[in-house]
C-alpha positions in Angstrom: 82.5 42.4 31.0 80.5 39.3 32.0 81.1 36.0 30.2 78.4 35.9 27.4 75.7 33.3 27.5 76.0 31.1 24.4 73.9 28.1 23.2 77.1 26.1 22.7 79.0 27.1 25.8 78.7 23.6 27.2 81.4 22.5 24.7 84.0 24.5 26.5 86.6 22.2 28.0 88.1 24.5 30.7 87.3 27.6 32.5 89.7 30.2 34.0 89.8 30.1 37.8 89.5 33.9 37.8 89.5 36.6 35.2 92.7 38.1 34.0 94.4 40.1 36.8 91.4 39.8 39.0 93.2 37.7 41.5 90.9 36.7 44.4 91.8 37.0 48.1 91.9 33.2 48.6 94.6 32.9 46.0 96.6 35.7 47.7 96.3 33.9 51.0 97.4 30.7 49.5 100.4 32.4 48.0 101.3 34.3 51.2 101.0 31.2 53.3 103.4 29.2 51.1 105.9 32.1 51.1 105.8 32.1 54.9 106.5 28.3 54.8 109.4 28.8 52.4 111.0 31.5 54.6 110.4 29.4 57.8 112.2 26.4 56.2 115.3 28.5 55.5 114.8 30.2 52.1 116.8 33.5 52.1 115.2 34.4 48.7 112.4 33.3 46.4 113.7 31.8 43.1 111.8 31.4 39.9 111.3 27.7 40.6 109.9 28.7 44.1 107.5 31.1 42.5 106.4 28.4 40.0 105.7 26.0 42.9 103.9 28.6 44.9 101.6 29.7 42.0 100.8 26.1 41.1 99.8 25.3 44.7 97.8 28.5 45.0 95.6 27.8 41.9 95.6 23.9 42.1 97.8 23.6 39.0 100.9 21.8 38.0 104.4 23.3 37.9 106.1 22.0 34.8 109.6 23.2 35.8 110.8 23.0 32.2 113.6 25.2 30.8 111.9 25.2 27.4 108.8 27.1 26.3 106.7 29.9 27.8 104.4 27.8 30.0 105.6 27.3 33.6 102.3 26.4 35.3 99.3 24.7 33.8 95.8 24.1 34.9 93.8 22.0 32.4 94.1 23.9 29.1 95.3 27.1 30.8 98.9 28.2 31.3 101.0 30.7 33.1 104.5 32.0 32.6 105.8 32.7 36.2 108.1 35.6 36.6 109.5 37.0 39.8 111.5 40.2 40.2 113.3 41.6 43.3 113.4 45.3 44.2 114.0 47.5 47.3 110.4 48.7 47.7 107.8 47.2 45.3 105.2 49.7 46.4 107.2 52.6 45.0 107.8 51.4 41.4 105.6 51.8 38.3 107.3 49.4 35.9 109.4 46.2 35.9 111.8 44.5 33.6 110.8 40.9 32.8 113.6 38.6 31.5 111.7 36.6 28.9 114.1 34.0 27.6 116.8 33.9 25.0 116.2 34.9 21.4 119.1 34.1 19.0 118.8 35.8 15.6 122.0 34.0 14.7 120.5 30.5 15.3 117.1 31.3 14.0 117.9 33.5 11.0 121.6 33.3 10.4 122.2 37.0 11.5 125.9 36.8 12.4 126.4 40.6 13.0 123.4 41.9 15.0 124.6 45.5 14.8 124.8 45.6 11.0 121.1 46.2 10.6 119.5 46.8 14.1 116.0 47.1 12.8 116.3 43.8 11.0 117.8 42.2 14.2 115.1 43.6 16.4 112.4 42.3 14.0 114.0 38.9 14.2 114.0 39.0 18.0 110.3 39.8 18.1 109.5 37.1 15.4 111.2 34.5 17.6 109.1 35.7 20.6 106.0 35.6 18.5 106.7 32.1 17.4 107.0 31.0 21.0 103.6 32.5 21.7 102.2 30.6 18.7 103.5 27.3 20.1 102.1 28.0 23.5 98.7 29.1 22.2 98.6 25.9 20.0 98.7 23.9 23.3 96.7 26.1 25.7 93.4 27.9 25.4 94.8 30.9 27.4 98.4 31.9 28.3 99.1 34.5 30.9 102.2 35.9 32.6 102.0 36.0 36.4 104.5 38.5 37.9 105.5 38.5 41.6 107.6 41.5 42.7 109.3 40.9 46.0 111.1 43.2 48.4 114.6 42.5 49.6 113.3 41.6 53.0 110.6 39.3 51.5 107.9 41.1 53.4 106.2 43.2 50.7 104.8 42.0 47.4 103.1 43.1 44.2 101.3 40.5 42.1 99.7 41.0 38.7 98.9 39.2 35.5 99.0 40.1 31.8 98.0 38.1 28.8 100.8 36.8 26.7 100.6 38.1 23.2 102.4 38.6 19.9 104.0 41.9 19.0 103.5 43.7 15.7 107.1 44.1 14.5 106.4 47.4 12.6 105.3 49.1 15.8 108.8 49.3 17.2 112.0 51.1 16.4 115.4 49.7 17.5 118.6 51.5 18.5 121.9 50.5 20.2 122.6 51.8 23.7 126.0 52.6 25.3 126.4 49.0 26.3 126.0 47.7 22.8 122.6 46.2 23.6 119.6 46.6 21.2 116.8 48.7 22.7 113.2 48.6 21.2 111.1 51.7 21.5 107.4 52.2 20.7 107.5 53.9 17.3 107.7 57.7 17.3 108.0 57.8 21.1 110.7 57.6 23.8 109.0 54.7 25.6 111.3 51.8 25.9 109.6 48.4 25.5 112.4 45.9 24.9 116.1 45.2 25.6 118.0 42.5 23.7 121.6 41.6 24.7 123.8 40.3 21.9 126.0 38.5 24.4 123.8 35.7 25.7 120.8 36.7 23.5 118.7 37.6 26.6 115.4 39.2 25.8 113.8 41.6 28.3 110.3 43.1 28.2 109.7 46.4 30.1 106.2 46.1 31.6 104.0 48.8 33.3 102.6 47.7 36.6 98.7 48.0 36.3 96.8 49.9 38.9 94.8 46.8 39.5 97.9 44.9 40.7 97.4 43.2 44.1 99.7 44.5 46.9 100.2 42.5 50.1 102.6 42.0 53.0 103.4 39.0 55.0 104.7 38.7 58.6 108.1 37.2 58.1 108.7 34.2 60.4 111.9 33.3 62.1 113.6 30.7 59.9 114.4 27.3 61.4 118.0 26.7 62.1 119.8 23.5 61.3 119.7 22.1 64.9 115.9 22.7 65.1 115.3 20.9 61.8 117.4 17.9 62.9 115.6 17.8 66.2 112.2 17.8 64.5 113.3 15.0 62.2 114.6 13.1 65.2 117.9 12.7 63.4 120.2 9.9 64.5 123.9 9.4 63.5 122.9 5.9 62.4 121.3 7.6 59.3 124.9 8.1 58.0 126.5 5.0 56.5 130.1 4.7 55.2 130.8 3.0 51.9 
């Protein structure tokens, strides 16, 4: 829907650069061009920090590069959590697993044995996530997750966004899988939504890729080799000093 016209809309301090998951072509071009640059300068893969830098450059924001909190990139009072996932062929998958930080029911709630009451542990895990969302939303007017799915050869990509939100803990049922991990299902269904690993406390959200996700390819450049880089820099042995 269109943004409503309001008499007090002038009080709004920031505006989103584009609507949720309606990523414009110029942003895709900015992202693609930076990916080409990274590959050309020797990247053999795209890390989470690389994706944070790329997204920030593409939208004119700032990459916070902080290990704490949900926000990775900010633009005025808007924030994005930047996630990147690698798979063989992005165009053939319908869902993706997003590693979404560590949730420790032991540290937060004193739950020493997570398997004693898996429903209680699962509820604690979601409460920890929900509190992180609360903190992020206290600091930003809008918080999104930006997901970049990349192919092994770094030529094919899917990009989509979703709004970060809290989860109603009573909507999910928790079970233990063969690996001893806790798995959260949408209540009364077989649809898996979460995985939580007791060893390491890693929390993963299973996310459906929306039909509106942007799909694009880049022409992969030849990477510069070490000799080419040193030549471009006009390297001289005098740059090395002995102490």
